[in-house]
C-alpha positions in Angstrom: 0.0 0.0 0.0 2.8 2.3 0.8 4.4 1.4 -2.4 1.2 2.1 -4.3 0.5 5.4 -2.6 4.0 6.6 -3.0 3.6 7.0 -6.8 0.4 8.9 -6.3 1.9 11.1 -3.7 4.9 11.6 -5.9 2.6 12.8 -8.8 0.7 15.1 -6.6 3.9 16.5 -5.2 5.1 17.0 -8.7 2.0 18.8 -9.6 2.3 21.0 -6.6 5.9 21.7 -7.4 5.0 22.5 -11.0 2.3 24.9 -9.7 4.6 26.4 -7.2 7.6 26.7 -9.5 6.9 30.2 -10.9 6.3 31.6 -7.5 9.6 30.0 -6.4 11.4 31.3 -9.5 10.1 34.7 -8.8 11.3 34.6 -5.2 14.7 33.3 -6.3 14.9 36.1 -8.9 14.0 38.8 -6.5 16.5 37.5 -4.0 19.3 37.3 -6.7 18.5 40.8 -7.9 19.0 42.3 -4.5 22.5 40.7 -4.5 23.4 42.2 -8.0 25.3 45.6 -8.0 23.4 48.8 -8.9 25.2 49.3 -12.2 23.5 46.2 -13.5 20.0 47.4 -12.8 19.1 47.5 -16.5 17.6 44.0 -15.8 14.4 45.7 -14.9 13.7 46.4 -18.7 13.9 42.6 -19.4 13.3 39.5 -17.5 16.6 37.9 -17.1 17.1 34.4 -16.0 19.9 33.2 -13.9 21.6 31.6 -16.9 21.3 34.8 -18.9 22.6 36.9 -16.1 25.4 34.5 -15.4 26.4 34.6 -19.0 26.5 38.3 -19.0 28.6 38.3 -15.9 31.0 35.8 -17.4 31.3 37.9 -20.5 32.0 41.0 -18.3 34.6 39.0 -16.3 36.2 37.9 -19.6 36.3 41.5 -20.7 37.7 42.6 -17.3 40.3 39.9 -17.5 41.4 41.2 -20.9 41.5 44.8 -19.6 43.7 43.5 -16.7 45.9 41.8 -19.2 46.2 44.9 -21.3 46.9 46.9 -18.3 49.6 44.5 -17.2 51.1 44.7 -20.7 50.9 48.5 -20.6 52.7 48.4 -17.2 55.4 46.2 -18.6 55.9 48.5 -21.6 56.1 51.5 -19.2 58.6 49.7 -17.2 60.6 48.9 -20.4 60.4 52.5 -21.6 61.6 53.7 -18.2 64.5 51.3 -18.3 65.2 52.4 -21.9 65.2 56.0 -20.7 67.5 55.2 -17.9 69.9 53.4 -20.2 69.7 56.4 -22.7 70.6 58.9 -19.9 73.5 56.5 -18.9 74.7 56.6 -22.5 74.4 60.3 -22.7 76.2 60.7 -19.5 79.0 58.4 -20.8 79.1 60.4 -24.0 79.4 63.7 -22.2 82.1 62.3 -20.0 83.9 61.1 -23.2 83.5 64.4 -24.9 84.8 66.2 -21.9 87.8 64.0 -21.6 88.3 64.5 -25.5 88.0 68.2 -25.2 90.4 68.4 -22.3 92.8 66.4 -24.2 92.3 68.5 -27.4 92.6 71.8 -25.4 95.8 70.5 -23.8 97.1 69.5 -27.3 95.9 72.8 -28.8 97.5 74.9 -26.0 100.7 73.0 -26.7 100.4 73.6 -30.4 99.6 77.3 -29.9 102.5 77.7 -27.6 104.8 76.1 -30.2 103.3 78.2 -32.9 103.9 81.4 -30.9 107.4 80.4 -30.1 108.0 79.6 -33.8 106.3 83.0 -34.8 108.4 84.9 -32.4 111.6 83.2 -33.8 110.3 83.9 -37.3 109.7 87.6 -36.5 113.0 87.9 -34.9 114.8 86.4 -37.9 112.7 88.4 -40.3 113.6 91.5 -38.4 117.3 90.7 -38.4 117.0 89.8 -42.1 115.2 93.1 -43.0 117.8 95.0 -41.0 120.5 93.3 -43.0 118.7 93.9 -46.2 118.3 97.6 -45.5 121.9 98.0 -44.6 123.2 96.1 -47.5 120.9 97.9 -50.0 121.9 101.3 -48.5 125.6 100.6 -48.6 125.4 99.2 -52.2 123.3 102.2 -53.3 125.9 104.6 -51.8 128.7 102.7 -53.5 130.2 102.1 -50.1 132.9 99.4 -49.8 132.6 97.5 -46.5 135.6 96.2 -44.5 135.5 92.9 -46.4 135.6 92.8 -50.1 132.2 92.0 -51.8 130.5 91.6 -48.5 127.7 94.1 -49.2 126.9 92.6 -52.7 126.9 89.1 -51.2 124.6 90.1 -48.3 122.3 91.9 -50.6 122.0 89.0 -53.0 121.3 86.6 -50.2 118.7 88.8 -48.6 117.1 89.5 -51.9 116.8 86.0 -52.8 115.3 85.2 -49.4 112.8 88.1 -49.4 112.3 88.6 -53.1 111.0 91.9 -54.4 108.9 92.6 -51.3 108.7 96.5 -51.8 108.1 97.7 -55.3 108.3 101.4 -56.1 104.6 101.9 -56.8 104.4 105.2 -54.9 107.4 106.6 -56.7 105.8 105.8 -60.2 102.6 107.3 -59.2 103.9 110.5 -57.8 106.2 111.0 -60.7 103.3 110.5 -63.2 101.2 113.1 -61.3 104.0 115.7 -61.4 104.6 115.2 -65.2 100.8 115.2 -66.0 100.2 118.4 -63.9 103.1 120.3 -65.4 102.0 119.4 -68.9 98.4 120.6 -68.0 99.9 124.0 -66.6 101.9 124.6 -69.8 98.7 123.9 -71.9 96.7 126.3 -69.9 99.1 129.2 -69.5 102.1 128.6 -71.7 105.8 129.3 -71.0 107.0 132.8 -70.2 110.0 134.2 -71.7 113.0 132.7 -70.0 115.4 135.1 -68.4 116.3 137.0 -65.2 115.5 140.7 -65.8 112.2 142.2 -66.4 111.1 142.5 -70.0 109.1 145.4 -71.6 106.9 144.3 -74.5 105.8 146.8 -77.1 102.3 145.5 -77.9 100.1 146.4 -80.7 98.0 149.5 -81.0 94.7 149.2 -79.0 91.9 151.5 -77.9 92.3 153.0 -74.4 89.5 154.3 -72.2 89.4 157.6 -74.2 88.6 155.5 -77.3 92.0 156.6 -78.7 94.1 154.2 -80.6 97.6 154.2 -78.8 100.5 151.8 -78.6 100.8 150.5 -75.0 103.5 148.5 -73.5 103.3 145.7 -70.8 106.0 144.7 -68.2 106.6 141.0 -68.1 108.5 139.1 -65.4 110.3 136.2 -66.9 110.8 132.8 -65.4 114.4 131.6 -65.7 113.2 128.0 -64.7 111.3 127.8 -68.0 107.7 127.6 -66.8 104.5 129.7 -66.3 104.2 133.1 -64.7 103.8 133.8 -61.0 100.2 134.8 -61.2 99.4 131.6 -63.2 101.0 129.5 -60.6 99.0 131.2 -57.9 95.7 130.4 -59.8 96.9 126.8 -60.2 97.3 126.4 -56.4 100.7 127.6 -55.3 101.4 128.3 -51.7 100.5 132.0 -51.3 99.7 133.6 -47.9 97.1 136.2 -48.9 94.9 133.5 -50.3 95.1 131.4 -47.2 94.3 134.0 -44.6 93.5 137.6 -44.1 96.5 140.0 -43.7 95.4 143.3 -42.2 98.5 145.1 -43.6 97.5 144.2 -47.1 94.0 145.5 -46.7 95.1 148.6 -44.8 97.9 149.6 -47.2 96.5 148.6 -50.6 92.9 147.6 -50.8 91.5 150.2 -48.3 93.4 153.0 -50.1 91.9 152.0 -53.4 88.5 152.3 -51.8 89.2 155.7 -50.4 90.4 157.0 -53.8 87.3 155.5 -55.5 85.0 157.2 -52.8 86.2 160.7 -54.0 86.0 159.8 -57.7 83.5 161.2 -60.3 82.4 160.6 -63.9 84.6 162.0 -66.7 82.4 162.6 -69.7 83.9 163.5 -73.2 82.6 166.7 -74.6 81.6 165.1 -77.8 79.7 162.3 -75.9 81.8 159.5 -77.3 82.9 158.0 -74.0 82.9 158.3 -70.2 84.7 156.5 -67.4 85.0 156.7 -63.6 88.1 158.7 -62.5 89.4 161.3 -60.3 89.8 165.0 -61.3 93.4 164.6 -62.3 92.8 161.8 -64.7 90.1 163.6 -66.6 91.7 166.0 -69.2 90.1 169.5 -69.2 90.4 169.9 -73.0 88.6 166.6 -73.7 85.8 166.2 -71.2 84.0 167.4 -68.1 84.4 165.9 -64.7 81.0 165.5 -62.8 81.1 165.4 -59.1 78.4 165.9 -56.4 79.3 168.4 -53.8 77.6 170.9 -51.5 76.9 173.3 -54.4 75.3 170.6 -56.6 74.1 167.7 -54.5 72.8 164.5 -55.8 69.5 162.6 -55.2 68.4 162.6 -51.6 71.3 165.1 -50.7 74.1 162.8 -51.7 77.6 164.0 -51.9 79.4 160.8 -53.1 79.2 160.3 -56.8 78.1 160.3 -59.5 79.1 157.0 -61.1 79.2 156.4 -64.8 76.4 154.1 -65.9 74.7 153.8 -62.5 72.3 155.9 -60.4 70.0 155.0 -57.6 67.1 156.8 -59.3 67.2 154.5 -62.4 67.8 151.1 -60.7 64.9 148.8 -60.1 66.9 145.9 -58.6 68.1 146.6 -56.0 65.6 149.3 -55.4 66.6 152.6 -53.9 64.2 154.1 -51.2 64.7 157.8 -51.5 63.4 160.3 -48.9 65.1 159.0 -45.9 64.0 155.4 -46.1 66.3 152.4 -45.5 68.3 151.7 -48.7 71.3 149.7 -49.9 72.4 152.8 -51.9 74.4 154.6 -49.2 75.9 157.9 -49.5 79.2 156.3 -50.4 79.8 154.9 -53.9 82.2 152.2 -52.7 79.2 150.7 -50.9 76.9 150.7 -53.9 75.7 147.4 -55.3 76.0 146.4 -59.0 72.6 147.4 -60.6 71.0 144.3 -62.2 68.1 146.1 -63.9 67.9 149.7 -64.8 64.9 151.9 -66.1 66.1 154.4 -68.5 65.0 158.1 -67.9 65.2 161.1 -70.1 68.5 162.8 -69.6 68.4 166.1 -67.8 71.3 168.5 -68.4 73.5 168.5 -65.4 71.8 165.6 -63.6 71.7 162.3 -65.6 74.4 163.0 -68.2 76.5 160.2 -66.6 73.8 157.8 -67.6 73.5 158.9 -71.3 77.1 158.5 -72.2 78.7 155.1 -73.3 80.9 153.7 -70.6 84.3 153.0 -72.1 86.1 151.5 -69.1 85.2 148.9 -66.5 87.0 147.4 -63.5 90.0 145.1 -64.3 91.7 142.9 -61.7 95.3 142.1 -62.2 98.4 141.3 -60.2 99.0 139.1 -57.2 97.6 141.4 -54.4 94.2 142.2 -55.9 95.0 145.4 -57.8 92.1 147.0 -59.7 92.0 149.7 -62.4 89.2 151.2 -64.6 90.4 150.5 -68.1 89.2 149.3 -71.4 88.7 145.6 -72.3 91.8 145.5 -74.6 94.0 147.1 -72.0 92.7 144.5 -69.4 93.7 141.7 -71.9 97.2 143.2 -72.2 97.5 143.2 -68.4 96.4 139.6 -68.4 93.7 140.5 -65.9 90.0 139.8 -65.3 87.6 142.2 -66.9 84.2 142.8 -65.2 81.9 144.3 -67.8 78.8 144.2 -65.5 80.4 146.3 -62.8 81.1 150.1 -62.7 83.4 150.3 -59.7 86.4 148.4 -58.3 84.7 148.1 -55.0 81.9 146.0 -56.5 84.4 143.2 -57.3 86.8 141.1 -55.3 90.1 141.2 -57.2 91.9 139.1 -54.5 89.6 136.2 -55.2 90.2 136.6 -58.9 94.0 136.6 -58.3 93.8 133.5 -56.2 91.5 131.5 -58.4 91.0 128.0 -57.5 87.6 127.3 -55.6 87.3 131.0 -54.5 86.4 132.2 -51.0 83.4 131.1 -48.8 83.7 134.6 -47.4 84.9 137.4 -49.7 86.5 139.2 -46.8 88.2 136.2 -45.2 90.5 134.1 -47.5 90.6 130.5 -46.4 92.3 128.4 -49.1 94.3 126.3 -46.7 94.4 123.4 -49.2 97.2 125.2 -50.9 99.5 123.5 -48.5 98.9 120.2 -50.3 98.3 121.4 -53.9 101.5 123.3 -54.0 103.5 120.1 -53.7 102.2 118.8 -57.0 103.2 122.0 -59.0 106.4 123.0 -60.6 107.7 126.5 -61.4 109.5 125.3 -64.5 111.1 122.6 -66.5 114.4 122.7 -64.5 112.6 121.9 -61.2 110.7 119.1 -62.9 114.1 117.6 -64.0 115.5 117.8 -60.5 112.4 116.1 -59.2 112.6 113.2 -61.8 116.3 112.7 -61.0 115.6 112.6 -57.3 112.6 110.1 -57.7 114.8 107.9 -59.9 117.9 107.8 -57.7 116.7 108.3 -54.0 113.0 108.0 -53.6 112.8 104.8 -55.5 115.5 103.2 -53.4 114.0 104.5 -50.2 110.6 103.0 -51.1 112.3 99.6 -51.7 113.7 99.9 -48.2 110.7 101.1 -46.3 107.7 100.3 -48.5 105.2 102.5 -50.1 103.1 103.4 -47.0 106.1 104.7 -45.0 107.5 106.4 -48.0 104.2 108.2 -48.8 103.8 109.2 -45.2 107.3 110.6 -45.0 107.0 112.3 -48.4 103.7 114.1 -47.8 104.4 114.8 -44.1 107.8 116.5 -44.9 106.0 118.5 -47.7 103.2 119.7 -45.4 105.7 120.6 -42.6 107.8 122.6 -45.0 105.0 124.5 -46.5 103.5 125.3 -43.1 106.9 126.7 -42.0 107.2 128.7 -45.2 103.6 130.1 -44.8 104.5 131.3 -41.3 108.0 132.7 -42.1 107.3 134.2 -45.6 103.5 134.6 -46.1 103.8 136.9 -49.2 106.2 134.6 -51.0 104.9 132.2 -53.8 106.1 128.7 -53.3 105.6 125.6 -55.5 107.3 122.3 -55.9 108.1 119.3 -53.8 111.3 120.7 -52.5 110.5 120.0 -48.8 109.5 116.4 -49.6 112.6 115.8 -51.6 114.9 117.2 -48.9 112.9 115.1 -46.3 113.4 111.9 -48.2 117.1 112.6 -48.6 117.4 113.3 -44.9 115.8 109.9 -44.1 118.6 108.3 -46.3 121.1 110.4 -44.4 119.8 109.0 -41.1 120.1 105.5 -42.4 123.6 106.3 -43.4 124.5 107.5 -40.1 123.3 104.3 -38.5 125.5 102.4 -40.8 128.5 104.5 -40.2 130.5 101.8 -38.2 130.4 99.5 -41.4 131.6 102.2 -43.7 135.2 102.3 -44.9 135.3 104.9 -47.7 133.4 107.5 -45.7 134.7 110.5 -47.6 133.2 109.5 -50.9 129.7 108.6 -49.6 129.5 111.6 -47.3 130.5 113.9 -50.1 127.7 112.4 -52.3 125.0 112.8 -49.8 126.0 116.4 -48.8 126.3 117.4 -52.5 122.8 116.4 -53.1 121.5 118.1 -50.0 123.4 121.3 -51.0 121.8 121.3 -54.4 118.4 121.1 -53.0 119.0 123.8 -50.5 120.5 126.2 -53.1 117.4 125.8 -55.2 115.5 127.1 -52.2 117.0 130.6 -52.6 115.7 131.0 -56.2 112.4 132.6 -57.0 109.3 130.4 -56.8 111.2 128.2 -54.2 111.6 128.7 -50.6 114.6 127.9 -48.3 112.2 127.8 -45.3 110.2 124.9 -46.9 113.3 122.9 -47.5 114.5 123.4 -43.8 111.1 122.4 -42.5 111.1 119.2 -44.6 114.6 118.4 -43.4 113.7 118.8 -39.7 110.5 116.8 -40.1 112.3 113.9 -41.8 114.9 113.7 -39.1 112.4 113.8 -36.4 110.5 110.9 -38.1 113.5 108.8 -39.0 115.5 108.9 -35.8 113.0 106.9 -33.7 112.7 104.3 -36.4 116.5 103.8 -36.8 117.3 104.2 -33.1 114.7 102.0 -31.3 114.8 102.0 -27.6 
């Protein structure tokens, strides 16, 4: 019975279990959901079973395990990178230490080589200096034809040194300065020609010309010859010779010459020919009574606005529009002094009134002419001015309206007409020559002395010595003899010869035939100094060049 009931009971129990299974499953589901974390709460949207949820969890765990594995791999790689960085730093440190060791080794080696090079350079400089001194001494002695104590020693030494040094110094400066002298002398002859050679003054009977009276007369000119066969003195001054009045203002020249000319011109008047053929500015003595009438304003017959100075032939304040004259007491550039009158640039002609404007109606036959060296001026005709080899001013009426000293000096003129400032003549005068004779002396000096001196000292030192001695000599001459005209490189020539003399004195212990060589040098110096007493040359210039050369050459030849 029990065995028969058991199957029935089992069947009922199975039915009850089947009926109760959903409730039990729901109870199990609710209990499991409570144990799931909150980030898996999306199960509310679906009905998960335990298998589904377990599968999802296993998939999540698998992904988590893969992430852990990737993280471990990343950690391993980071560790490897860190180790690689450490190894790279170690390599860099080793490299730096190696470079430091190498640099220290190279620096030590470099210092050693630099020291060796410095020692070798010092030895080379010492040897070169000794060789140069020997070369200079040998060339100087051979140049002076001096026999040394041993036969042929100078020539052997010169040959050895020349072979060692070669042609180190070539006479470039000598060739250049010689060419400049020749070219400038040729240009001066083309511009002004050659004056008649001689010593005494020469009077030339020129052709018949018209004077300021419009008369045909035969006039003579006085010419000062140049025994050196060259241009005239005024022409040399215009070319750039050393001349004191062109370089600075001399009060004695203005006081004794130029100011007196102005005073004479202030008392001048207009000389009018009776036939009206000519008129010119002059004083009463130069106006012939039987030919013309001399007009002069005075207290009896005053000029415009009560003027006493004047009149002037061809000029009047009443007829000039530029610059305008303000009559009646106004401020005007036309003062009561004809020497302060300006040159009228534009005139308005007026009808001549007898006794008042007759000096404007007549033809002016003479104008200012500048000639000579000190700024002399005269009212002469154009042809007469050409005979005097002067500068004719056809647009001026009075000598006070022109600057004859600026015309005499020429060159670039004056920045201030009352203050001469052509100081560059100290340099330009060294390139000019008074004549063919001085040019030949210069060529001989350059060929025999200056060329040898340049081979000894080089072109830079030779040029500095040449121009320095020339400037020193011209400066001394300008101070001692300001009114003398000086041209030529005499100071530079004497200076270069003095440098050779100083070199010869330093080689005096090696000289055997001293009489011959000393006589040669002294003869050359004497010739150059004697040329200094001739016209157009200056002894002070030669002395200044000699002193400057000695002062420059002694420290170089006698080092401390």
